[in-house]
C-alpha positions in Angstrom: -5.2 12.8 -3.3 -3.2 16.0 -4.0 0.2 14.3 -3.5 3.3 15.2 -5.6 5.4 12.1 -4.9 9.0 11.4 -5.9 10.3 7.8 -6.1 14.1 7.6 -6.4 17.0 5.2 -5.8 17.7 2.0 -7.8 16.5 1.3 -11.4 13.6 -0.6 -9.8 11.7 2.6 -9.7 10.9 2.1 -13.3 9.3 -1.4 -12.6 7.4 0.2 -9.8 6.0 2.9 -12.0 4.8 0.4 -14.6 3.2 -1.6 -11.8 1.3 1.5 -10.7 -0.1 2.0 -14.2 -2.0 -1.3 -13.7 -2.7 -1.1 -10.0 -4.3 2.3 -10.4 -6.9 0.8 -12.7 -8.1 -1.7 -10.1 -11.3 -1.1 -8.1 -11.1 0.8 -4.8 -11.8 -2.3 -2.8 -8.7 -4.0 -4.3 -6.5 -1.0 -3.5 -6.8 0.8 -6.8 -8.1 4.2 -7.9 -10.4 3.0 -10.7 -8.8 5.5 -13.0 -7.1 5.9 -16.3 -3.4 6.8 -16.2 -1.3 9.6 -17.9 2.2 8.4 -18.4 4.7 11.2 -19.4 7.8 9.3 -20.6 11.0 11.3 -20.3 13.5 8.4 -21.0 11.7 6.0 -23.3 11.0 3.8 -20.2 7.5 2.5 -20.9 7.6 -1.3 -21.5 4.5 -2.7 -23.1 5.3 -6.3 -22.4 5.9 -5.7 -18.7 2.6 -3.8 -18.4 0.8 -6.6 -20.2 2.3 -9.2 -18.0 1.4 -7.3 -14.8 -2.2 -6.9 -16.1 -2.4 -10.7 -16.7 -1.1 -11.4 -13.1 -3.8 -9.0 -11.9 -6.4 -10.9 -13.8 -7.1 -8.0 -16.1 -7.4 -7.8 -19.9 -4.0 -6.5 -21.1 -5.5 -4.8 -24.1 -8.0 -2.9 -22.0 -5.4 -1.9 -19.5 -3.1 -0.5 -22.2 -6.0 1.4 -23.7 -6.5 3.2 -20.4 -2.9 4.4 -20.3 -2.2 7.6 -22.2 1.5 7.9 -23.1 3.2 11.1 -24.0 6.9 10.9 -24.8 9.5 13.6 -24.6 12.9 13.4 -26.2 14.3 16.8 -25.1 14.0 18.9 -22.0 12.1 21.4 -24.0 9.5 18.8 -25.0 9.2 17.6 -21.4 8.6 21.2 -20.2 6.0 21.9 -22.9 4.1 18.6 -22.2 3.9 19.3 -18.5 3.3 23.1 -18.5 1.1 23.4 -21.6 -0.6 20.1 -22.2 -0.9 18.1 -18.9 -4.0 19.8 -17.6 -5.9 19.3 -20.9 -4.8 15.7 -21.0 -5.8 14.9 -17.4 -9.2 16.5 -18.0 -9.8 14.6 -21.2 -9.0 11.2 -19.7 -10.4 12.0 -16.3 -7.2 10.6 -14.8 -6.4 10.6 -11.1 -2.8 9.4 -11.5 0.0 11.0 -13.5 3.4 9.4 -13.8 6.4 11.4 -14.8 8.9 8.8 -15.7 12.6 9.7 -15.5 11.9 13.3 -14.6 15.4 14.6 -14.5 17.2 12.7 -17.3 16.6 15.2 -20.1 17.6 18.1 -17.9 21.0 16.5 -17.4 21.8 16.8 -21.1 25.2 18.6 -21.4 23.9 20.6 -24.4 21.6 22.5 -22.0 23.4 25.2 -20.0 23.5 24.3 -16.3 21.7 27.5 -15.2 18.9 27.1 -17.7 18.4 23.4 -16.8 18.2 24.2 -13.1 15.8 27.1 -13.6 13.4 25.2 -15.9 13.5 22.1 -13.7 12.7 24.2 -10.6 9.8 25.7 -12.5 8.6 22.2 -13.6 8.6 20.8 -10.0 6.8 23.9 -8.7 4.1 23.4 -11.3 3.7 19.7 -10.6 3.4 20.3 -6.9 0.6 22.8 -7.4 -1.0 20.8 -10.1 -1.4 17.8 -7.9 -2.9 19.8 -5.1 -5.2 22.0 -7.2 -6.5 19.0 -9.2 -6.6 16.6 -6.3 -4.8 13.8 -8.0 -1.5 11.9 -7.6 1.5 13.0 -9.5 4.4 10.5 -9.1 7.8 11.2 -10.6 10.6 8.7 -10.9 14.1 9.9 -10.5 16.7 7.4 -11.9 20.2 7.0 -10.6 22.7 9.0 -12.7 26.4 9.6 -12.6 27.2 12.0 -9.6 27.5 15.6 -10.7 26.7 19.0 -9.2 23.7 19.3 -11.6 22.4 15.9 -10.7 22.7 16.6 -7.0 20.9 19.9 -7.4 18.0 18.5 -9.5 17.5 15.6 -7.1 17.5 18.0 -4.1 14.9 20.2 -5.8 12.6 17.3 -6.7 12.8 15.8 -3.2 12.3 19.2 -1.6 9.3 20.1 -3.7 7.5 16.8 -3.3 5.3 16.3 -0.2 5.9 12.5 -0.5 9.4 11.0 -1.0 10.1 7.3 -1.3 13.6 5.8 -1.7 14.3 2.3 -3.2 17.2 1.1 -1.2 19.2 -2.0 -2.2 20.0 -4.4 0.7 21.9 -7.6 1.2 18.8 -9.7 0.7 16.8 -7.6 -1.7 15.5 -4.1 -1.5 13.5 -1.8 0.7 11.0 0.9 0.0 11.8 3.6 2.4 9.2 6.3 3.2 11.4 9.4 3.8 8.7 12.1 3.7 5.0 12.3 4.1 2.6 14.9 5.5 0.5 12.3 7.4 2.0 8.9 7.6 4.7 7.7 10.0 8.0 7.2 8.3 9.5 3.7 7.9 10.2 1.0 5.3 8.9 -2.1 3.7 11.0 -5.0 2.2 10.3 -6.3 -1.2 12.1 -8.7 -3.7 15.2 -7.9 -5.7 14.9 -6.2 -9.1 16.7 -9.3 -10.5 13.5 -11.4 -10.1 11.1 -12.0 -12.9 8.0 -9.8 -13.3 5.9 -12.6 -11.9 8.0 -12.9 -8.8 8.3 -9.1 -8.5 4.6 -8.4 -8.5 4.1 -11.3 -6.0 6.5 -9.9 -3.5 6.1 -11.3 0.0 5.3 -9.1 3.0 8.1 -9.2 5.6 6.7 -9.1 9.1 9.8 -7.5 10.5 10.1 -4.8 7.9 6.6 -3.7 7.3 6.3 -0.4 9.1 5.2 1.4 6.0 2.8 -1.4 5.1 1.1 -1.1 8.5 0.2 2.5 7.7 -0.6 2.2 4.0 -3.9 0.4 4.0 -5.9 3.2 5.6 -5.7 5.5 2.7 -7.2 4.5 -0.6 -6.0 7.7 -2.3 -2.3 7.4 -1.5 0.6 6.9 -3.8 2.3 5.1 -0.9 -0.6 2.6 -0.6 -0.5 1.8 -4.3 3.1 0.9 -4.1 2.7 -1.1 -0.8 -0.3 -3.0 -2.1 1.6 -3.8 -5.4 4.7 -5.1 -3.7 3.0 -6.9 -0.9 0.1 -8.9 -2.4 0.3 -12.3 -3.9 
């Protein structure tokens, strides 16, 4: 616990974040955290049908799973900042959550109506807060960073997010599918794990096969039951 993790790369990061909202609710012995989930939605990314389908595949009651996910939506950078800085602590305490997902953390700060300096300053403040928040409250904060059109602002924000996080994972497209690359971690050895293409169905995606040649991350994941990395590895590896 205590990780501020950033998951970036292809749009698959959104599917992975939805997968985590379900996996986190599983018992510890099944690789979960036995916890409710706080989902801060910065880009209208939450997909109820996908979460329900993942719950069914995990042999869980979709209605009960959805009831254990608290969703807070932000439509402007100012709303996102207020939700995180002013309301996140109260919400986590209320729901006794050990996993917070910040979905599409940078999108709202790339709005051209926000002056570049202001966007950079506030985003920097946001990531500092999230890093401290995860450590002080001993929970996992996972932020997804979606691919956006290259720009100086986007490059800066991504660099800030990756630099502030103590765990960084990159979803890398490959010729035969995709890889989950562990780029940064305070304890685990770095490496990668292969998992199916984002073009597969939810059923196929959540039943991704473990690749014996590309499972260096997987080989290290199963030892920590409080790791954001393990939640992802378990979710993409198990049938």
